[in-house]
C-alpha positions in Angstrom: -29.0 0.5 26.0 -27.4 1.2 29.2 -25.0 4.1 29.9 -22.2 1.5 30.1 -23.0 0.4 26.5 -23.0 3.9 25.2 -19.7 4.7 26.9 -18.1 1.5 25.5 -19.1 2.5 21.9 -18.1 6.0 22.3 -14.7 4.6 23.5 -14.4 2.4 20.4 -15.4 5.3 18.0 -12.8 7.7 19.7 -10.2 4.8 19.4 -10.8 4.5 15.8 -10.8 8.1 15.1 -7.5 8.6 16.8 -5.9 5.5 15.1 -7.0 6.5 11.7 -6.9 10.4 12.1 -10.4 11.0 11.2 -13.2 13.2 12.9 -17.0 12.7 13.2 -17.5 15.3 10.3 -15.2 13.2 8.2 -17.1 10.1 9.0 -20.3 11.7 7.9 -18.8 12.6 4.4 -17.3 8.9 4.3 -20.9 7.6 4.7 -22.0 9.6 1.7 -19.2 7.9 -0.3 -16.8 10.8 -0.4 -13.5 11.9 1.2 -13.8 15.0 3.5 -11.8 18.1 2.5 -9.2 17.1 5.2 -8.9 13.6 4.0 -8.7 14.8 0.3 -5.8 17.1 1.1 -4.0 14.4 2.9 -4.5 11.9 0.0 -3.4 14.6 -2.5 -0.2 15.2 -0.5 0.4 11.4 -0.5 -0.1 11.2 -4.2 2.5 13.8 -4.8 4.9 12.0 -2.4 4.3 8.7 -4.1 4.6 10.2 -7.7 7.9 11.7 -6.8 9.2 8.5 -5.5 8.1 6.6 -8.6 9.8 9.1 -10.8 13.0 8.9 -8.9 12.7 5.1 -9.2 12.2 5.4 -13.0 15.4 7.5 -13.2 17.2 5.0 -11.3 16.2 2.0 -13.4 16.9 3.8 -16.7 20.4 4.7 -15.3 20.9 1.1 -14.2 20.0 -0.2 -17.7 22.0 2.3 -19.5 25.1 1.5 -17.2 24.6 -2.3 -17.9 24.2 -1.7 -21.7 27.3 0.5 -21.7 29.5 -1.9 -19.8 28.5 -5.3 -21.0 27.5 -4.8 -24.6 30.9 -3.4 -25.8 32.6 -6.2 -24.1 30.4 -8.7 -25.8 30.7 -7.1 -29.2 34.6 -6.9 -28.8 34.9 -10.6 -28.1 35.8 -12.3 -31.4 37.0 -15.8 -30.6 34.6 -18.6 -30.2 36.2 -19.7 -27.1 35.4 -16.5 -25.2 33.3 -16.5 -22.1 31.6 -13.2 -23.1 27.9 -13.3 -22.9 26.3 -12.8 -26.5 25.1 -9.4 -27.1 21.5 -10.6 -27.9 21.1 -12.1 -24.5 22.1 -8.8 -22.9 19.7 -7.0 -25.0 16.8 -9.6 -24.2 17.6 -9.1 -20.4 17.5 -5.4 -20.7 14.2 -5.6 -22.6 12.6 -7.9 -20.1 13.7 -6.0 -17.1 12.4 -2.8 -18.8 8.9 -4.4 -19.5 8.8 -5.6 -15.8 9.5 -2.3 -14.5 7.1 -0.5 -16.9 4.3 -2.7 -15.8 5.1 -2.3 -12.2 5.1 1.6 -12.6 2.0 1.5 -14.6 0.1 -0.5 -11.7 1.7 2.0 -9.1 0.6 4.9 -11.1 -3.0 3.6 -11.5 -3.0 3.0 -7.6 -1.8 6.5 -6.9 -4.6 7.9 -9.1 -7.2 6.0 -7.2 -6.1 7.7 -3.9 -8.8 10.4 -4.4 -11.5 8.5 -6.1 -15.0 7.4 -4.7 -15.0 5.6 -1.4 -16.2 1.9 -1.0 -17.4 0.4 2.1 -17.4 -3.2 3.5 -19.2 -4.4 6.6 -18.3 -7.6 8.7 -16.6 -8.9 11.8 -13.1 -7.5 12.3 -10.2 -10.0 12.3 -7.0 -7.9 13.4 -3.8 -9.7 12.8 -0.1 -9.1 13.5 2.5 -11.2 11.7 6.1 -11.3 12.5 8.5 -12.8 10.1 12.2 -13.7 10.8 14.3 -15.2 13.1 15.0 -13.9 16.8 18.7 -14.1 15.8 18.3 -11.9 12.8 18.6 -8.1 13.0 15.7 -7.7 10.5 12.5 -8.8 12.0 9.7 -7.8 9.8 6.1 -7.2 11.3 3.1 -6.9 9.1 -0.2 -5.3 10.5 -3.7 -6.0 9.0 -7.3 -6.0 9.6 -9.7 -8.0 7.8 -13.3 -6.8 7.7 -15.7 -8.7 5.5 -13.9 -9.9 2.5 -11.3 -6.9 2.4 -8.0 -7.3 3.8 -6.5 -4.1 4.8 -2.9 -3.5 5.5 -2.4 -0.8 8.3 0.6 1.1 9.5 1.0 -0.2 13.0 -0.2 -1.8 16.3 -2.3 1.2 17.2 -4.4 0.7 14.3 -4.7 -3.0 14.7 -5.6 -2.5 18.4 -8.4 -0.1 17.6 -10.5 -3.0 16.3 -12.1 -5.7 18.7 -11.8 -9.1 17.2 -15.1 -10.5 16.2 -17.1 -7.2 16.6 -19.0 -5.9 13.5 -17.5 -2.8 11.8 -18.1 -0.9 8.6 -15.1 0.3 6.8 -14.6 3.1 4.4 -11.8 2.7 2.0 -10.3 3.6 -1.5 -9.8 0.9 -3.9 -6.1 1.3 -4.9 -3.3 -1.2 -5.7 -3.9 -2.1 -2.0 -7.2 -1.1 -0.3 -6.5 2.1 1.7 -8.6 2.2 5.0 -9.8 5.7 5.5 -12.3 5.4 8.5 -14.3 2.9 10.3 -17.3 2.5 12.6 -18.6 0.0 15.0 -22.1 -1.2 13.8 -24.7 -3.4 15.6 -24.5 -4.4 19.1 
């Protein structure tokens, strides 16, 4: 290996460390299948924030369902004539139950995903395929950009262009991640030549 090759690999390692906020000591722990203490603390903080957001959403949905029931059910029950355009009460109840079941299932998946943010690490190895996708029309105010990196058979959503740019397309990397609702990329390293 020449000095130039070593320098290039150090540049790649430093780029990954800055983009994903991990250190060489964190990487040693990740290779052993564990989060470092710093990474664990960061994930625990993220869990608390996500859990609070989930509870706020549950309250909003429950209030929404109560308001719908309080407004539409009395109107439907009060309508006596057969020619009324009021929605039958049983349809409103069915809609409320279906929406509640969908929301419960969604919250259960989210909770399970949040719980997995401190579990054992998995790893995958393969050629990197960074991808930036932009959706929407240039004339629209709301262009949406999605940043992803595929390594091996795992597709990682990442936060931004800096993280996508830390990977060189076609080079082999080993990625360490948490299995959650979506895989959470914790660290990565260049492998092979």
